[in-house]
C-alpha positions, 0 to 999 in steps of 0.5 A: 414892886412890893411883895408880902411873903406868907408861909402858912405851914411855918414862918421862916422865923419859927424857932423849930427847924424843919423843911417848911422853915428852910423852904420859907427862908430860902424863898424869902431870901431869893425874893429879897435878892431879886426884888430888893430887901426893902421891898419884901416883907413877911406878911404874918407869923400866923400859922394855919397848919393843923396836924390833925383834922379838927373842926373846932381848930379849923373854926379857930384858925379861920377866925384868927386868919380873918383877924390877921388879914384885916390887920394886915390890910389895914397896915398896908393901907396906911 
């Protein structure tokens, strides 16, 4: 079984400490422990979180998310 891990709020690799980053790191570590290190990968560093409601930012995020998803699926199909 292969697992692609994605944390939309903040990547486990993000440089700024936070509860979101810590939770991502812990979940990622547990999955690697259970499934095996070679079978768990970080799907993307893309951060879809927006601190304020903003329609323009939402549209930008949606567009970027589609690009990231397309690139990720293409990479997995290889």
